[in-house]
C-alpha positions as CSV (number, residue, x, y, z in Angstrom):
1,T,29.0,-19.0,-172.3
2,G,30.4,-17.3,-169.2
3,Y,33.8,-16.6,-170.6
4,T,34.9,-13.0,-171.5
5,N,38.6,-13.4,-172.1
6,V,39.3,-16.1,-174.7
7,V,41.6,-16.9,-177.6
8,W,40.7,-19.4,-180.3
9,L,43.1,-21.8,-181.7
10,P,43.8,-21.8,-184.6
11,G,43.2,-18.2,-185.7
12,G,43.6,-16.2,-182.5
13,E,40.1,-14.8,-182.6
14,T,38.9,-13.3,-179.3
15,T,35.1,-13.3,-179.6
16,T,33.0,-15.8,-177.8
17,A,31.7,-17.3,-181.1
18,I,33.5,-17.7,-184.4
19,T,32.4,-18.7,-187.9
20,V,34.4,-21.5,-189.6
21,L,34.7,-21.9,-193.3
22,D,37.1,-24.8,-193.6
23,S,37.7,-28.2,-192.1
24,N,39.8,-28.1,-189.0
25,T,40.0,-28.9,-185.2
26,Y,39.2,-25.9,-183.0
27,Q,39.5,-25.1,-179.3
28,F,39.8,-22.0,-177.1
29,I,41.9,-20.9,-174.2
30,A,40.1,-19.0,-171.4
31,N,41.9,-16.4,-169.3
32,P,45.2,-16.9,-171.0
33,G,48.3,-15.7,-169.1
34,T,46.6,-15.9,-165.7
35,P,46.5,-18.4,-162.9
36,G,42.9,-19.2,-163.9
37,V,43.8,-20.3,-167.4
38,D,41.6,-23.0,-168.9
39,T,41.7,-24.9,-172.1
40,S,38.4,-26.1,-173.7
41,N,37.7,-29.4,-175.4
42,S,38.3,-29.5,-179.2
43,V,35.7,-29.7,-181.9
44,T,36.5,-31.0,-185.4
45,T,34.6,-29.5,-188.3
46,T,34.2,-30.9,-191.8
47,V,33.1,-28.5,-194.5
48,H,31.8,-30.0,-197.8
49,P,31.8,-27.8,-200.9
50,T,28.6,-26.6,-202.3
51,P,27.9,-28.6,-205.5
52,T,27.8,-26.8,-208.8
53,E,25.6,-28.0,-211.7
54,I,27.2,-28.5,-215.1
55,V,24.4,-29.1,-217.6
56,T,25.1,-30.4,-221.1
57,G,22.8,-30.8,-224.0
58,Q,21.6,-29.1,-227.2
59,Y,22.0,-25.3,-227.1
60,T,19.5,-24.3,-229.8
61,I,16.3,-26.1,-230.9
62,C,13.6,-25.6,-233.5
63,G,10.5,-26.2,-231.5
64,G,9.8,-28.9,-228.9
65,C,12.3,-29.3,-226.2
66,A,16.0,-30.4,-225.9
67,D,17.4,-33.3,-223.9
68,V,19.8,-31.9,-221.2
69,S,21.7,-33.7,-218.6
70,A,23.3,-32.9,-215.2
71,P,26.4,-34.7,-213.8
72,P,25.8,-38.2,-212.4
73,G,26.3,-39.3,-208.8
74,F,24.3,-36.7,-206.8
75,A,21.8,-37.7,-204.2
76,H,19.0,-35.5,-205.5
77,Y,18.0,-33.5,-208.6
78,L,15.3,-30.8,-208.9
79,W,14.8,-29.0,-212.2
80,D,12.8,-25.8,-212.6
81,N,10.2,-27.8,-214.6
82,G,9.7,-30.2,-211.6
83,D,11.7,-33.2,-212.9
84,T,13.7,-35.0,-210.3
85,T,15.8,-37.1,-212.6
86,Q,19.4,-36.6,-213.8
87,N,18.0,-35.7,-217.3
88,T,15.2,-33.6,-218.5
89,C,13.7,-32.1,-221.6
90,C,14.2,-28.3,-221.6
91,D,12.4,-25.7,-223.8
92,G,13.9,-22.5,-222.4
93,A,15.7,-21.7,-219.1
94,C,16.9,-24.9,-217.3
95,G,17.6,-24.0,-213.7
96,L,18.6,-27.0,-211.5
97,Y,19.1,-27.8,-207.8
98,I,21.5,-30.6,-207.0
99,T,22.1,-32.1,-203.6
100,N,25.2,-34.1,-202.8
101,E,25.5,-37.0,-200.3
102,F,26.3,-34.6,-197.4
103,G,23.0,-32.7,-197.9
104,C,24.7,-29.7,-199.5
105,T,22.6,-28.1,-202.2
106,G,23.6,-25.8,-205.1
107,Y,21.5,-24.1,-207.7
108,S,22.2,-22.4,-211.0
109,S,19.9,-20.9,-213.6
110,G,22.6,-20.1,-216.1
111,Y,21.9,-22.8,-218.7
112,S,19.3,-21.7,-221.3
113,I,18.0,-23.3,-224.5
114,F,17.4,-21.0,-227.5
115,N,14.1,-22.2,-228.9
116,W,13.5,-20.7,-232.4
117,G,10.1,-22.4,-232.7
118,T,8.8,-25.1,-235.1
119,P,9.1,-23.9,-238.7
120,S,6.1,-24.0,-240.9
121,P,5.9,-26.8,-243.5
122,L,6.5,-25.8,-247.1
123,N,3.8,-26.2,-249.7
124,L,4.9,-27.5,-253.2
125,I,2.6,-26.9,-256.2
126,L,2.9,-27.2,-260.0
127,E,2.4,-23.8,-261.7
128,A,3.0,-23.1,-265.4
129,N,5.3,-26.2,-265.9
130,K,7.3,-25.2,-262.8
131,L,7.3,-26.7,-259.3
132,V,6.9,-23.7,-257.0
133,V,7.3,-23.2,-253.2
134,T,4.4,-21.0,-252.1
135,Q,6.2,-19.5,-249.1
136,G,8.9,-16.9,-249.7
137,G,12.5,-17.1,-248.5
138,N,15.8,-18.5,-249.6
139,G,18.2,-21.4,-249.0
140,Y,16.2,-24.1,-250.7
141,A,17.5,-27.6,-251.4
142,W,15.6,-29.7,-253.9
143,T,15.5,-33.5,-254.2
144,L,14.4,-35.9,-256.9
145,N,13.5,-39.4,-255.7
146,G,15.3,-38.7,-252.4
147,S,18.6,-37.4,-254.0
148,F,19.6,-33.8,-253.9
149,I,19.6,-31.8,-257.1
150,T,22.9,-29.9,-257.3
151,N,23.3,-26.2,-257.9
152,W,19.7,-25.3,-257.4
153,Q,18.6,-23.2,-254.5
154,N,15.6,-21.2,-255.9
155,S,12.0,-21.3,-254.7
156,Y,11.0,-23.0,-257.9
157,Y,12.3,-25.8,-260.1
158,I,11.8,-26.7,-263.8
159,P,11.4,-30.5,-263.9
160,T,12.8,-32.3,-266.9
161,V,12.0,-35.9,-265.9
162,N,9.3,-37.7,-264.1
163,G,9.7,-38.6,-260.4
164,N,9.0,-37.6,-256.8
165,Y,10.1,-34.0,-256.0
166,A,10.5,-32.3,-252.7
167,V,12.3,-29.3,-251.2
168,R,13.5,-28.3,-247.8
169,R,14.6,-24.8,-246.6
170,Y,17.2,-23.8,-244.1
171,S,16.3,-20.6,-242.1
172,P,18.9,-18.2,-240.8
173,T,18.5,-19.7,-237.3
174,G,19.4,-23.2,-238.6
175,C,15.9,-24.6,-238.4
176,T,14.7,-26.7,-241.3
177,S,11.3,-27.0,-242.9
178,Y,10.1,-29.6,-245.3
179,S,7.6,-29.7,-248.2
180,N,5.2,-32.3,-249.3
181,I,6.3,-34.8,-252.0
182,Y,5.1,-33.9,-255.5
183,T,4.9,-36.8,-258.0
184,L,5.2,-35.9,-261.7
185,T,4.2,-38.4,-264.3
186,N,3.6,-36.4,-267.4
187,V,7.0,-34.7,-268.1
188,G,7.9,-35.3,-271.7
189,V,4.9,-37.4,-272.5
190,D,4.7,-36.2,-276.1
191,E,8.1,-37.4,-277.4
192,Q,6.8,-37.0,-281.0
193,A,6.1,-33.3,-280.4
194,A,9.6,-32.8,-278.9
195,Q,11.2,-34.5,-281.9
196,S,9.5,-32.1,-284.3
197,I,11.9,-29.3,-283.1
198,T,15.6,-29.5,-283.7
199,V,18.3,-27.3,-282.1
200,F,21.6,-26.7,-283.9
201,P,24.4,-26.3,-283.2
202,N,24.8,-27.6,-279.6
203,P,27.4,-26.8,-278.2
204,A,27.2,-23.4,-279.7
205,Q,29.4,-20.2,-279.7
206,S,27.3,-17.3,-280.9
207,S,23.8,-18.5,-281.6
208,I,21.5,-21.5,-281.9
209,T,18.8,-22.2,-284.4
210,L,15.4,-23.8,-283.7
211,T,13.9,-25.6,-286.7
212,N,10.2,-26.2,-286.4
213,N,9.4,-29.3,-288.4
214,G,5.7,-29.2,-287.4
215,A,2.9,-26.9,-288.2
216,D,2.2,-25.6,-284.7
217,V,3.3,-22.3,-283.1
218,L,6.5,-22.6,-281.1
219,W,7.2,-20.9,-277.8
220,Y,10.6,-20.9,-276.2
221,T,12.2,-19.7,-272.9
222,L,15.9,-19.8,-271.9
223,F,17.1,-20.2,-268.3
224,G,20.5,-20.1,-266.7
225,S,21.9,-23.1,-264.9
226,T,20.6,-21.7,-261.5
227,G,17.2,-21.0,-262.9
228,K,17.7,-17.3,-263.7
229,L,15.5,-16.2,-266.6
230,I,17.7,-15.3,-269.6
231,V,15.2,-14.9,-272.4
232,S,11.5,-14.5,-271.4
233,K,8.8,-16.6,-273.2
234,Q,8.9,-15.8,-276.9
235,K,6.5,-16.8,-279.7
236,S,7.7,-17.9,-283.1
237,T,5.7,-18.7,-286.2
238,D,8.7,-19.1,-288.5
239,K,10.2,-22.3,-289.7
240,T,13.5,-21.4,-288.2
241,T,14.3,-19.2,-285.2
242,E,17.7,-17.9,-284.2
243,I,18.6,-17.2,-280.5
244,N,21.6,-15.0,-280.0
245,L,24.1,-16.2,-277.4
246,N,26.8,-13.6,-277.9
247,Q,26.0,-11.7,-274.7
248,L,26.0,-14.8,-272.5
249,E,28.9,-16.2,-270.5
250,N,30.1,-19.7,-271.3
251,G,28.2,-22.3,-269.5
252,I,25.1,-24.5,-269.4
253,Y,21.7,-23.2,-270.1
254,L,18.2,-24.8,-270.2
255,L,15.9,-24.2,-273.2
256,Q,12.2,-24.7,-272.6
257,I,10.2,-25.4,-275.7
258,E,6.4,-25.3,-275.8
259,Q,4.3,-26.5,-278.7
260,N,0.7,-27.6,-279.0
261,G,0.3,-27.6,-275.2
262,Y,3.3,-29.8,-274.6
263,V,6.7,-28.8,-273.0
264,S,10.1,-30.2,-273.7
265,Y,13.6,-29.2,-272.5
266,Q,17.1,-29.2,-274.0
267,K,20.4,-28.5,-272.3
268,I,22.3,-25.8,-274.2
269,I,26.1,-25.5,-273.9
270,K,27.6,-22.1,-274.7
271,L,31.4,-22.2,-275.6
């Protein structure tokens, strides 16, 4: 105070107060170029950078919260959810104040978690000799005794053997839901009934013939390898029944045969 004619060094500013933004040594000259020139003492400033937060962690979650982390080595952390540790569990926006050893504090609210919510569990039931997922949708993956069943992504599955069946579904957001485990113990229990029906030829080119060696009415249904219905449920009272395959592409098909309340399956190869 009391000076009206000053020059600051470095910089050459001529105001009585200056704002410094870097680390340096400053002084001013009063009344430069006159007999009353005076040089002030010097003041050294040290400017520490404002810390910036870099948060890492899971970007999308399916319900709950995601573990996220800030860089180590800071003197103090304060998350928007109140946590004061380096790591926190975030379920949405994850703003963070970090303070370095010099007392400088930075804040950022730019890190966000996309929370798609917890998917509903799937319900697996047995319906008309098929395992069916009661919820709609797509992208199903079926398992038998813990191993994936290949090439089957429908909302139902036609079991051919006993075991523990389950299904999981992937939503468009990448979230996964799981079904209960359904245990089947009565698939193919009537082997004698299954043996009363013969299928010939197999592999086949144009048609197959079902020969009913028993006295009971025969019902048959034909499915594609992905579970698509090819021939709807048909009733036959004849001793022999021919199924035309001429319009089908070469591949593997599944023939479901019902007789006297029992169901058996045969894999049909079309050449």
